[in-house]
C-alpha positions in Angstrom: 54.5 -77.3 -173.4 52.2 -79.6 -171.5 50.9 -78.6 -168.0 49.6 -81.5 -165.9 47.4 -80.8 -162.9 48.7 -82.3 -159.6 46.5 -84.6 -157.6 43.6 -82.8 -155.9 44.6 -83.9 -152.5 48.0 -82.1 -152.9 46.2 -78.9 -153.7 44.0 -79.0 -150.6 47.0 -79.8 -148.4 49.4 -77.0 -149.6 47.1 -74.2 -150.7 43.7 -74.3 -149.1 45.4 -75.0 -145.8 48.2 -72.4 -145.6 49.8 -73.6 -142.3 52.0 -76.3 -143.9 53.6 -73.7 -146.3 54.1 -71.2 -143.4 55.6 -73.9 -141.2 58.0 -75.0 -144.0 59.1 -71.4 -144.6 59.5 -70.7 -140.9 61.7 -73.8 -140.4 64.2 -72.4 -142.8 64.6 -69.3 -140.6 65.2 -70.5 -137.0 63.5 -68.5 -134.3 60.7 -67.0 -136.5 57.1 -68.0 -135.7 55.1 -69.3 -138.7 52.0 -67.2 -137.5 53.8 -64.1 -139.0 53.0 -65.5 -142.5 49.9 -67.6 -141.9 47.4 -67.0 -144.7 49.8 -65.4 -147.1 49.9 -68.5 -149.3 46.1 -68.4 -149.7 46.4 -64.8 -150.8 48.9 -65.8 -153.5 46.6 -68.6 -154.5 43.7 -66.2 -155.0 45.8 -63.7 -156.9 47.3 -66.3 -159.2 43.7 -67.0 -160.5 42.2 -63.5 -160.5 45.5 -61.8 -161.5 44.1 -58.7 -159.7 45.6 -56.6 -156.8 45.9 -57.9 -153.3 42.8 -56.9 -151.2 42.9 -54.1 -148.5 41.9 -56.6 -145.8 44.9 -58.8 -146.7 47.2 -55.7 -146.7 46.0 -54.8 -143.3 46.7 -58.4 -142.2 50.3 -58.1 -143.5 50.8 -54.8 -141.7 49.6 -56.3 -138.5 52.0 -59.2 -139.0 54.9 -56.7 -139.4 53.8 -54.8 -136.3 53.7 -58.1 -134.4 57.2 -59.0 -135.5 58.5 -55.6 -134.3 57.0 -56.2 -130.9 58.5 -59.7 -130.8 61.9 -58.3 -131.7 62.1 -60.2 -135.0 64.4 -58.3 -137.5 62.5 -56.8 -140.4 64.8 -58.5 -142.9 63.8 -61.9 -141.5 60.0 -61.1 -141.7 60.4 -60.1 -145.3 62.6 -63.1 -146.1 59.8 -65.3 -144.6 57.3 -63.9 -147.1 59.6 -64.4 -150.0 60.2 -68.0 -149.0 56.4 -68.6 -148.9 56.2 -67.3 -152.4 58.9 -69.6 -153.6 57.5 -72.7 -151.7 53.9 -72.1 -152.8 54.7 -71.2 -156.5 54.4 -74.6 -158.0 51.1 -75.3 -156.1 49.3 -72.1 -157.0 46.1 -72.7 -158.9 46.9 -70.1 -161.5 50.1 -71.9 -162.3 48.6 -75.3 -162.4 45.7 -74.2 -164.6 47.8 -72.2 -167.1 47.7 -73.6 -170.6 50.6 -71.7 -172.1 53.8 -70.0 -171.2 52.1 -66.7 -171.7 49.5 -67.4 -169.0 52.3 -68.6 -166.6 54.0 -65.2 -167.2 50.9 -63.3 -166.5 50.3 -65.3 -163.4 53.8 -64.7 -162.3 53.6 -61.0 -162.8 50.4 -60.9 -160.7 51.9 -62.9 -157.9 55.1 -60.8 -157.8 53.0 -57.6 -157.6 51.0 -59.1 -154.7 54.2 -60.2 -153.1 55.7 -56.6 -153.4 52.5 -55.1 -152.0 52.5 -57.5 -149.1 56.2 -56.9 -148.3 55.6 -53.1 -148.4 52.6 -53.5 -146.0 54.8 -55.6 -143.7 57.5 -53.0 -143.7 55.1 -50.2 -143.0 53.5 -52.1 -140.1 56.9 -52.9 -138.7 58.1 -49.3 -138.9 54.9 -47.9 -137.5 55.2 -50.2 -134.5 58.8 -49.2 -134.1 57.9 -45.5 -134.2 55.2 -46.0 -131.6 57.7 -48.0 -129.4 60.3 -45.2 -129.8 57.7 -42.5 -128.8 56.6 -44.6 -125.9 60.2 -45.1 -124.8 60.9 -41.4 -125.2 57.8 -40.6 -123.1 59.0 -43.0 -120.3 62.5 -41.4 -120.5 61.2 -37.9 -120.3 58.9 -38.8 -117.3 61.9 -40.4 -115.6 64.2 -37.4 -116.3 61.5 -34.9 -115.0 61.0 -36.9 -111.9 64.8 -37.3 -111.4 65.6 -33.6 -111.7 62.4 -32.4 -110.0 62.7 -34.8 -107.1 59.3 -36.6 -107.6 58.4 -40.2 -107.0 61.8 -40.9 -105.3 60.5 -44.2 -104.0 60.8 -46.1 -107.3 63.3 -43.8 -109.0 66.3 -46.1 -108.4 64.5 -49.0 -110.0 63.4 -47.0 -113.0 66.9 -45.6 -113.4 68.3 -49.0 -114.1 66.2 -49.2 -117.3 68.1 -46.2 -118.6 71.5 -47.4 -117.4 71.7 -44.9 -114.5 72.9 -45.9 -111.0 71.5 -43.9 -108.1 72.8 -46.0 -105.3 76.0 -44.1 -104.9 76.8 -40.4 -105.3 76.2 -38.3 -108.4 77.4 -35.1 -109.8 75.2 -33.0 -112.1 76.5 -30.6 -114.7 74.2 -28.1 -116.5 75.1 -26.3 -119.7 73.3 -23.1 -120.8 73.8 -21.7 -124.3 72.6 -18.8 -126.4 70.4 -21.3 -128.2 68.0 -23.8 -126.7 69.4 -27.3 -126.2 66.8 -29.9 -127.0 66.7 -33.7 -127.2 67.6 -34.8 -130.7 69.4 -31.6 -131.6 72.8 -31.6 -133.2 74.7 -30.6 -130.1 73.0 -33.1 -127.8 73.4 -36.0 -130.3 77.1 -35.2 -130.8 77.7 -35.1 -127.1 75.8 -38.3 -126.4 77.6 -40.2 -129.2 81.0 -39.0 -128.1 80.5 -40.0 -124.5 78.7 -43.3 -124.9 81.2 -44.7 -127.4 83.5 -45.1 -124.4 82.5 -47.9 -122.0 83.6 -45.9 -118.9 80.9 -43.3 -119.6 77.9 -45.5 -120.7 76.2 -45.2 -117.3 76.2 -41.4 -117.7 72.8 -39.8 -118.4 72.8 -36.9 -120.8 69.5 -35.2 -121.3 67.8 -31.8 -121.5 65.7 -29.8 -119.1 64.1 -26.4 -119.7 66.6 -25.6 -122.5 69.6 -26.8 -120.4 71.9 -29.7 -121.4 72.2 -31.8 -118.3 74.8 -34.5 -117.4 74.1 -36.8 -114.5 77.3 -38.8 -113.8 78.4 -41.1 -111.0 80.5 -39.2 -108.4 83.1 -42.0 -108.5 83.8 -41.8 -112.2 86.9 -39.7 -112.6 87.2 -37.1 -115.3 83.6 -37.5 -116.6 82.7 -33.8 -115.9 85.8 -32.6 -117.7 85.1 -34.9 -120.6 81.5 -33.8 -120.8 82.4 -30.1 -120.9 85.1 -30.9 -123.5 82.6 -32.7 -125.7 80.1 -29.8 -125.4 82.8 -27.4 -126.5 83.6 -29.5 -129.5 80.0 -29.9 -130.5 78.9 -26.3 -129.9 79.0 -23.9 -133.0 81.8 -21.4 -132.7 79.5 -18.4 -132.7 77.3 -19.7 -129.8 78.1 -18.6 -126.3 77.7 -21.1 -123.5 78.8 -21.9 -120.0 78.6 -24.9 -117.6 77.5 -25.0 -113.9 78.8 -27.9 -111.9 77.0 -29.1 -108.7 78.6 -30.7 -105.7 78.7 -34.5 -105.3 75.5 -35.6 -103.6 74.3 -39.1 -102.5 71.1 -40.9 -103.3 68.2 -40.2 -105.7 67.4 -36.9 -103.8 71.1 -35.9 -104.3 70.5 -35.6 -108.0 68.0 -32.8 -107.4 70.3 -31.0 -105.0 73.3 -31.2 -107.3 71.1 -30.0 -110.2 69.9 -27.0 -108.3 73.5 -26.2 -107.3 74.5 -26.4 -111.0 71.7 -24.1 -112.1 72.5 -21.6 -109.2 76.1 -21.6 -110.3 75.0 -20.7 -113.8 72.8 -17.9 -112.6 75.4 -16.4 -110.3 78.1 -16.5 -113.0 75.8 -14.9 -115.5 74.7 -12.1 -113.2 78.2 -11.3 -112.0 79.8 -11.8 -115.5 82.3 -14.2 -114.1 85.1 -15.2 -116.6 85.5 -18.7 -117.9 83.2 -21.5 -119.2 82.9 -23.6 -116.1 81.6 -22.6 -112.7 81.6 -24.9 -109.8 79.0 -24.4 -107.1 81.6 -25.0 -104.4 83.6 -22.1 -105.6 80.6 -19.7 -105.5 79.4 -20.4 -102.0 80.2 -16.8 -100.8 77.9 -15.4 -103.5 75.1 -17.9 -102.6 75.4 -16.8 -98.9 75.0 -13.2 -100.1 72.0 -13.9 -102.2 70.1 -15.9 -99.6 69.4 -12.9 -97.5 68.1 -10.6 -100.2 66.4 -8.2 -97.7 69.7 -7.5 -95.9 71.5 -7.2 -99.2 68.9 -4.7 -100.4 69.3 -2.6 -97.3 73.1 -2.5 -97.8 72.7 -1.4 -101.4 70.3 1.3 -100.3 72.6 2.6 -97.7 75.8 2.4 -99.7 74.9 3.0 -103.4 71.5 4.8 -103.4 73.2 8.3 -103.2 74.7 7.6 -106.6 71.2 8.0 -108.0 71.7 11.8 -108.1 74.5 11.6 -110.7 73.7 13.2 -114.0 73.3 10.4 -116.6 72.6 7.8 -113.9 74.8 5.8 -111.6 75.7 3.1 -114.2 79.2 4.3 -115.1 80.1 4.7 -111.4 78.7 1.3 -110.4 80.4 -0.4 -113.4 83.7 1.2 -112.5 83.5 -0.1 -109.0 82.7 -3.6 -110.3 85.7 -3.5 -112.7 88.0 -2.0 -110.0 87.3 -4.9 -107.6 87.4 -7.5 -110.4 90.9 -6.1 -111.3 92.1 -6.6 -107.8 91.8 -2.9 -107.0 94.5 -2.0 -109.5 93.6 1.2 -111.2 95.5 0.6 -114.4 94.0 -2.8 -114.9 90.6 -1.4 -114.3 91.2 1.3 -116.9 92.2 -1.3 -119.5 89.2 -3.4 -118.8 86.9 -0.4 -119.2 88.9 1.0 -122.1 89.2 4.4 -120.5 92.0 6.4 -119.1 93.5 6.0 -115.6 92.5 9.5 -114.7 88.9 8.7 -115.6 88.9 5.7 -113.2 90.5 7.8 -110.4 87.9 10.6 -111.0 85.0 8.2 -110.8 86.2 6.5 -107.6 86.6 10.0 -106.1 83.0 10.8 -107.1 81.8 7.6 -105.3 83.7 8.7 -102.2 82.2 12.2 -102.3 78.6 11.1 -102.9 78.5 8.0 -100.6 81.2 8.7 -98.1 82.7 5.2 -98.8 86.3 5.1 -100.1 88.0 2.2 -101.9 91.1 3.2 -100.0 89.6 2.1 -96.7 89.5 -1.7 -96.3 86.2 -1.8 -94.3 84.5 0.7 -96.6 85.9 -1.0 -99.7 84.4 -4.3 -98.5 81.0 -2.6 -98.1 81.2 -1.1 -101.6 82.3 -4.4 -103.1 79.4 -6.4 -101.5 76.9 -3.7 -102.5 78.1 -3.8 -106.1 77.9 -7.6 -106.1 74.4 -7.4 -104.6 73.2 -5.1 -107.4 74.1 -7.9 -109.9 73.0 -10.8 -107.8 69.5 -9.2 -107.3 69.3 -8.4 -111.0 68.8 -4.7 -110.4 69.5 -2.2 -113.2 72.6 0.0 -112.9 71.4 2.5 -115.5 69.2 4.2 -112.8 68.1 3.4 -109.3 64.4 3.4 -110.1 64.6 -0.4 -110.2 65.2 -0.5 -106.5 62.2 -1.5 -104.4 60.3 1.5 -103.2 60.2 0.2 -99.6 64.0 0.7 -99.3 65.0 3.6 -97.0 66.1 6.6 -99.1 66.6 9.0 -96.2 68.7 9.1 -93.1 72.4 8.8 -92.6 74.1 7.2 -95.6 77.6 7.9 -94.3 79.8 5.0 -93.5 80.8 4.0 -90.0 84.1 5.4 -88.8 87.0 3.2 -89.6 89.2 1.9 -87.0 
């Protein structure tokens, strides 16, 4: 086989100056800039002669080109295709090919060029992926900062503008739902990813923000979107493992960026109250728990009431826990003794005896409406304040322990 060298001018035009090859390759892929592959043909020309590996400097250059393509939004497949086209266009002009005197030398040259091409493409892909990972981390940092500011009420001035970047509209009203589970709920976890995927597949819910905050799964939804809270809770239930306990607190509809904070605080308060009182059900709306919030706001007065009504139970052998728990179950059962006994898994006579002991020790009877109300509020207060029922040593020492603990006369 006879190999004829091309004219020297052609070599200088297509190989020593790489821009023409890059431009020709880029023209075949509309929208891709030739600078992403500038210099690659010269690398191939060198390798075709030396038949050695591509240099580290050139690999770094290819990685930088891949990163630049990622920042420009060019698909990775098009960047790789661009490099493959350069190899094809430059092949017949490569010095190693022109200077080969046999088919064997052409084969060796081809193997070296293909190895260089593979190494270059790998460097492009690594640079591209590295830039994408950095972009994702930066976006996650921006999103986390936005979420923290949104739920903590910071930087409200520019919050609405930043919210648009994440598809959240704060101009109208919003409703915040918070989910607490027996396991921490974190961004990227199985439950969070499943809920986000299930919601955002429907166009109606694409402006709903699902995120996490301090182990809670939080949903910030437009107050005008009907059914979004119910759908969110349904999706959480479908995604949550069967053995994991969870509950959801739902805040009231609030207006403006600052309203997100208020609704979030209401949702968290609803979760806390439901947990302390052991309320049944998965979902707890803040609007339905207002009476408990009123009770918990004046903790000093509530502590005084507990001291006056329940502190005498401290003298019971074994502690006041069974008596306080019986009162709680009795009121939860609508003051029906049989239902209370079933809930506690004890006999009706046991319930009757314990209620009688409460009356004898405190002077407050569940049969008197006014006294029953005091007992009920005192029992709720023990749970709302998080005091132990096993003994009364958890009560603040400043509470009065002496004086008249008898109830006022009933009308």
